N, C-alpha and C positions, 0 to 999 in steps of 0.2 A: 450265340447267346440269345435266349428268348427275350421278348420285349413286350411292353404294354405301351401303346401309342395314345397319348392324351392330347395330342394337337394335330388333328386331321380334319378335312372338310368334306361336306357333301352339298349337293345342290338339288333342291326340290324343283319341280316344274314352276311353281308359283314364284320362287325366289329367282330363278332364271328369268322369268318374265319381268320381274321387278328390275333386275340388273339391265335388261334390254331397254326397258321403257325409260328408266331414270338415269342410266349411265352408258347407254349405247353399247351395252355388253362389255364395258371396260371400267369396272370399278377400280378406283385409285390408279387409273391409267393402264391396268393390266387386263387383258382379255380373259373372260371367263374360261377356265380350263375344262376339258371334258371330264365327266364323272360317271361311273357306273359302279354299283355295289359289287358286281362280279369282278370288275377291274381292281377295286380296293381289296377284295378278298384274295385275289391272285397276288397282289402286292404284299399283303400280310404274309402269305405263305413264303414268298421269296425272301422277305426280310425277317422271318422268324418272329413275327408279331402274333402273340397269342390272343390279344384282345385290343381292339381299337375303338376309341371314343370319337364319334363324329360330331361336328358342329358346323353351323352356318358361319361363313366368314363375313368380312366386310365387303362393300360398304353396308353398314347397318340399315335396316329398312325404315329407320326414322327419317330418311330423306323424303319419304312419301307422306301424304296427309294421314291423319290418324286412322281413318277408316281402312285405307289401303294397308297401312303399317300393321294394324291388328289382324287383318285378314291374312296377310303374308306370313306373319308370325305363327298363327295357328296352323296354316297349311304346311309350313316348313316343319314345325314340331310334330304334326300328325304324320307327315311323310317319314321323318326320322324315326318316330315311334313304330311305324310298320317295319322298318329295317331291323329294329331291335327285336320285334316279335318274331321275325323270320329267322334271325340269326342270334338268338339270345346268348349263346356261349362265346360268340366272336365280336359282336357289335354292341357298343354302348352309345348313349346320346347325352351330349350337353345341349340342352334345349336353349332356345332364344327367348328374350322377353321384349315386349313392345315399349321399351323406355323411350322417352321420359313420361309416358302415360302411366300414372300411378295405379289407378283402379284396374285397368286392363292387365297390367303386369302382375299385380297381386293375384288376380284370378288365374292368370297363365301359370303361375308357380305351382299351385296345387294340381292343376290339370296336367302339367308336364310331368310331375312326379308320380301322380296317382293313376293317370290314364295312359300317358305315352311312355311310362316307365323310364324316364330320364334318370341318369345318375348324378346329374348336376346341370349347371347352366354356363353359357358363354355370354358375357356382356361386353359391349363396346366401350372403349376408353371414354367416349362421349357420345351423346345423341343430341343433335341440334345445338351443339355447343354447350350443353349441360354435362359437366364432367361427373364421373363417379366420385362420390364424396360430397356432392352438392346436397345441402340439407333437404331440398325438395324431394330427393330420392330416398330419404330415410325410411318412409313407410314400406318401401319395397325391400330395403335391407332388413327391416324388422321382421318381415315375413320370411326372408331367406334365413335369417338368424334362428327364427322359430323352427324352421325345417332342418337346421344343421346342414345347410347346403354347401356343396362344392361349387365354386364360381371361378371359371377361367376368364381372364380378361383378354380381349383381342383389340389391337389398335384399329382406330377408325380414322380416316383421313381428316386432319384438322382443316378448318376453314377460317379465313382464306389463306391460300398459299400464293406467294409471289409467283406470277405466271412464268417469269424468266427462269426462276429457280426450278419450278416444277418441270419445265421443258428439258432441263439439263440433268436433273436428279430425280429419278423415278421415286414416287412417294414411299413405296415399301423400303427403299434403301436407307432413308433418313427420317422422314416425317413419322413413320410408324414408331420408331424408337423414341422420338421426341414425345409423341402423344402418349405412349405407354408410360413413360417416365412422369410426364405431367400429371397423368391421372393418379398414379400411385402416391406421388408427393402431395397432391391436393387432398387425397383421401387421408394421408397421414396427418396433414395440418388440420383437418376437420375432425380428427379422432375417430374416423370411420372404423378403423380396425379394433380399437378398444371398446367402442360402443356396441359392436356386433361380433363378439368373440367366437360365436359358434360357427361363423362362416369360414370355410377353408378356401383361401384365395390362391389361384395359380397365375403367376405373372409369366408372360411369354418371352421367348428369345433371350433366355438367361438373364432376365431382368432389364433388358434394354440398356439404358445409360445409368441405372441405379447403382451399379458397382463403382461407377466413377463419381457420382454426385452425392451419394448418401452421407459421406463424411462432411461435405460442405454444408448440406442441409442441417446436419447435426450440430455443427459449430454455430451456424447462424441462429438456430433455434435457442441456443444457450445465450445469445447476445441480444437478440431483438425481444421486445415486449409484446405480448399478445393478450387480448381479452381472455382467451382460453388457450392454455399451453398445449401445443401440438403433442401428438404421441411421440415417443422416443423412436426415431426412424431406424436406429441400429437394432433395437429390439424388434421393430416391425420387420426388418429384413430377415432376422433370425426366425420369425414365425411364419413368413410367407412361403408358398411353394413356388418353384420356378421350373419351367420346361426348357428343354434343350433344343428347340426348333431353331434352324438356321446355323450360321457359322459361329461356333463358340470357342474354337481353338485356333491358335495357342493362347491368346490373351484373355478372352472374356470369362471363361469358366474358372480359371484359377483366381481371377480377381473376385468373382462372385463367391467362391468358396471361402474367401477371407471374412465374409460377413453373413453368409447364409448357412443354414443347417444342412449338412450333407444328407440327412435323412428326409429332406424335402425337395430334392432335385428329381425330376421325372423326365422321361423321354417324350419327345414329340417330333413327328416326321414333317408336318406342314404340307403333306400331299393333299390335293394335286397341284397346289400352286407351286410348290417345289417339286420339280420333275424327278422321276424315280432314279435316274442315274446320279443326280446331285444328292438326293436323300441317301443313297447308298454310300457315296463318297464321304459325306458329312458324318454318317453313322460309323463308317470304318475308322475315321479319324478319332472318334471317341473310344472305340474299342481297342485301338492299337497304340494310343498315346501312353507315354510313361509319366505324364503330368498328373494322373490320378491312378489310384491303386485298383487292382482287379476287384477287390471288395467294393470299392466305390462304384465301379462300372456295373456290377450286379445290382447294387442299390438303385442306380440311376435308371438302368434299363428296365427293371421290372419290380424289384422288391418294394421300393418306396410307393409306387403306384398301387401295388397289391394292398399295402397297409392303408393308403388313402381311401381306396375304393371298398375296402373290407372284403377283398376276394380271398 
């Protein structure tokens, strides 16, 4: 079955240098995997992926000072834009933004869309501890809303993490899910989704812990008093897009489908951080399961992404 991959990663020379200098080449404790566009195109052919959207992964470059962060951001977006120009029928770009720097991010939005031909953006769950949904970021979201942008969220390692826990539980296994969930709930409580309705948000990893915690948040929001009432999180869940990167069966995807719109579930490989044999096994689980229908499989693998991207 053909596929559109909305969660895969690339590495520009400048971003690799950033990871080496600030994280010793091990962002979130994981060594930077090898990447080449030729290798990704071969992977696409083997996996029957018609179109793949590449993005820079974490750790977000906000760990660097502003001048370095802005420079790395533009270098990475320009590098991704060159890949799009070289393979326009196969490769798309979710550009990065130098958040929490507001002015630089607003400038980068137009440049990414108009110069680098990005089809959307990837934002970290937080930057320097400032989470998506923080009012200080609203001017950035206003610009994204004005441009009717697609925005994929990617977890960023939270700080601090208890060293003894980090030593025993690799950050991507647990903290990434916690941080994605934290960001989405915070955005919901600050009414980010209703304030900026033109942004189409993609939540990674089948919603992380949202399928488990959303009902609890919904109940609590009906009990506690707020100066400004949060968005209805169950309606939020129905309006968000979710990608299928990672291990989603047999429990997580069926739970997600109890509160998400099946027309807003999209495929994601998470390569090259997820190695190709594992990607194949995880994808085969989705394609062969009887927990979803064949019609749903077609929606998840390519139809929903085609609609989202306007392809």
